[in-house]
C-alpha positions in Angstrom: 0.2 -0.2 0.1 1.5 3.4 -0.9 1.6 5.7 1.9 0.1 9.4 1.1 2.5 12.0 2.5 1.4 15.9 2.7 5.2 18.2 3.6 3.7 21.3 4.4 7.1 23.7 4.2 7.6 27.2 4.8 7.9 29.5 7.6 11.6 31.3 8.4 13.8 30.7 5.1 16.8 30.4 6.9 15.9 27.1 7.9 15.5 26.4 3.6 12.7 24.7 4.1 11.5 24.5 0.5 14.8 22.6 -0.1 14.6 20.4 2.4 11.5 19.6 1.5 12.4 18.4 -1.9 15.3 16.3 -0.1 12.2 14.4 2.1 10.0 14.1 -0.9 12.9 12.7 -2.9 14.1 10.0 0.0 10.2 9.0 0.7 8.8 8.4 -3.0 12.4 6.4 -3.2 10.6 4.2 -0.8 7.2 3.9 -2.4 5.2 7.0 -0.6 3.2 9.5 -2.7 4.1 12.9 -1.5 2.7 16.4 -2.0 4.5 19.3 -1.0 2.0 22.9 0.3 3.7 25.8 0.7 0.8 27.8 3.1 -0.5 27.1 6.3 -4.0 27.3 4.6 -3.2 23.4 4.4 -4.0 22.7 7.8 -7.7 23.8 6.9 -8.8 20.9 5.8 -9.6 18.6 8.4 -10.4 15.7 6.3 -7.0 15.8 4.1 -5.1 15.6 7.0 -7.1 12.5 8.1 -6.9 10.7 5.0 -2.8 11.3 5.0 -0.6 8.6 6.4 2.0 10.9 7.3 2.1 14.8 7.6 5.6 16.1 8.1 5.5 20.3 9.0 8.8 21.8 7.9 8.0 25.0 9.3 10.0 27.3 11.3 8.4 29.9 13.9 4.9 31.5 12.3 1.7 30.9 14.1 -0.8 27.9 13.7 -4.6 29.1 15.1 -6.4 26.7 17.3 -8.4 25.7 14.6 -5.6 24.4 12.6 -3.7 23.0 15.4 -7.2 21.1 16.4 -7.1 20.0 12.8 -3.6 18.7 13.3 -4.1 17.0 16.7 -7.2 15.2 15.6 -5.8 13.8 12.7 -3.0 12.3 14.4 -5.4 11.1 17.1 -7.2 9.5 14.7 -4.0 7.6 12.9 -2.4 9.9 10.9 1.6 10.3 11.2 3.6 13.0 12.4 7.3 13.7 11.5 9.0 16.5 12.6 12.8 17.3 11.4 15.2 20.2 13.3 12.6 23.5 12.6 9.7 21.6 13.2 10.1 21.8 16.8 10.7 25.5 16.6 7.3 25.6 15.0 4.1 27.5 16.2 5.6 28.8 19.5 2.5 29.7 20.7 0.6 26.4 19.6 1.0 24.6 23.2 -1.4 22.4 21.5 1.1 21.3 18.7 3.8 20.8 21.2 1.9 18.8 23.2 1.4 16.4 20.0 5.5 16.4 19.0 6.4 15.6 22.4 9.1 18.7 22.4 9.8 22.5 22.0 13.0 24.4 20.8 14.4 26.5 23.6 18.1 27.2 22.6 21.2 26.4 20.7 23.9 27.8 22.5 27.0 27.2 20.7 25.2 28.1 17.1 25.6 26.5 14.0 29.1 25.2 14.2 29.0 23.2 17.3 30.8 20.1 16.4 28.8 17.3 18.6 28.2 13.5 19.0 25.1 12.2 18.4 24.8 8.6 20.3 22.6 6.0 19.8 20.5 5.1 22.9 18.5 2.4 21.1 20.5 0.2 19.2 17.7 -2.2 18.1 15.2 -0.3 17.3 14.0 -0.4 13.9 15.2 3.2 13.1 18.2 3.3 14.8 19.2 -0.7 13.7 22.8 -1.0 12.1 23.1 2.7 13.3 26.3 3.9 15.7 27.6 7.1 17.1 28.4 9.8 14.6 29.3 13.4 14.7 27.8 16.4 13.0 28.6 20.1 13.1 25.6 22.2 13.2 23.5 23.4 16.1 22.6 21.7 18.8 19.0 21.6 19.9 18.2 22.3 23.8 14.6 21.4 23.8 11.9 21.1 26.3 10.6 17.4 26.0 7.3 15.2 27.4 8.9 12.9 29.5 6.7 9.9 28.1 8.8 10.3 24.8 10.7 7.3 23.5 14.1 8.2 23.0 16.2 6.9 20.5 19.1 9.7 20.0 20.9 11.9 22.3 24.0 14.2 22.4 26.1 15.2 25.8 24.6 18.6 26.1 26.7 21.2 28.5 25.3 22.4 31.8 25.1 26.2 32.0 28.1 26.6 33.7 29.8 23.9 31.3 31.0 22.3 34.1 29.6 19.3 32.9 27.0 17.1 30.5 23.8 15.6 29.9 22.1 13.7 28.0 19.9 15.6 25.5 17.1 13.7 23.2 18.4 14.3 19.4 15.3 12.2 18.2 12.2 10.1 19.4 9.0 8.6 19.0 5.8 8.5 20.5 2.4 7.8 20.1 -0.7 10.1 20.2 -4.1 8.3 20.4 -3.6 6.2 17.0 -1.1 8.0 15.5 2.3 7.4 15.4 5.2 10.7 16.0 8.9 11.0 14.9 11.3 14.1 15.8 14.3 14.6 14.9 16.7 17.9 15.9 18.9 17.2 13.1 18.9 19.4 9.7 19.7 23.1 10.3 20.6 23.0 6.9 19.5 20.4 4.1 23.2 19.4 3.8 23.2 18.4 7.8 20.9 15.3 6.5 21.4 15.1 3.2 23.4 11.6 3.6 25.1 9.5 6.0 23.5 8.3 9.5 21.8 11.7 10.2 19.9 11.0 6.5 19.3 7.5 7.4 17.9 8.7 10.9 15.5 10.7 9.5 14.2 8.8 6.6 13.6 5.7 8.8 11.7 8.1 11.3 9.5 9.3 8.8 8.9 5.9 7.1 8.3 4.6 10.8 5.5 7.5 11.3 3.9 6.6 8.2 3.3 3.2 8.7 6.0 1.8 6.5 7.8 -0.8 8.4 8.3 -2.8 5.4 11.0 -0.1 3.8 13.1 0.8 7.2 15.7 -2.3 6.1 16.4 -0.2 2.8 16.4 3.0 3.9 
């Protein structure tokens, strides 16, 4: 069965949402998904279209999501549509707390900027999304997020405390369920190049496929 994916790309242009949408679309189409890209928040107005999708991917940073649009998305996820987030999806719709509740987290800061060198560690090497992936390094923004304690953490990074005297494990990628829907988020992807190839790409693509219910495609991603 072909998974129907709705990508909604826009918001702050610094994250190159349209280029990221093309990268995500190409990757998912290679695994048999039927992908449609929208560039306006009006895509959230069609509650039936959201419910009919197997996966919604809001590649949006900042912006405002009305209560009605947030409710349409929440209801769709609760009914079984998947939700997939990449980087700026965790910094989207800052006043829409219902969206943050469904996603399972919210961006707060990235103290070192986009030239931070850090390691991503795999917390669950046996999960279908992370199977075969080992620790890897990236140079990009290292997101500090407020997260729901019920998320299922797949990958972490050692984030420095405020006084830089020690570090703690900050989630980088997670899954959760919301009602009947699957949710995946990965904080990597400040620029499309960060998730264009290698283990970061595999983590993102596998997570989106998992959220869409495409377990059969995970082994090839």
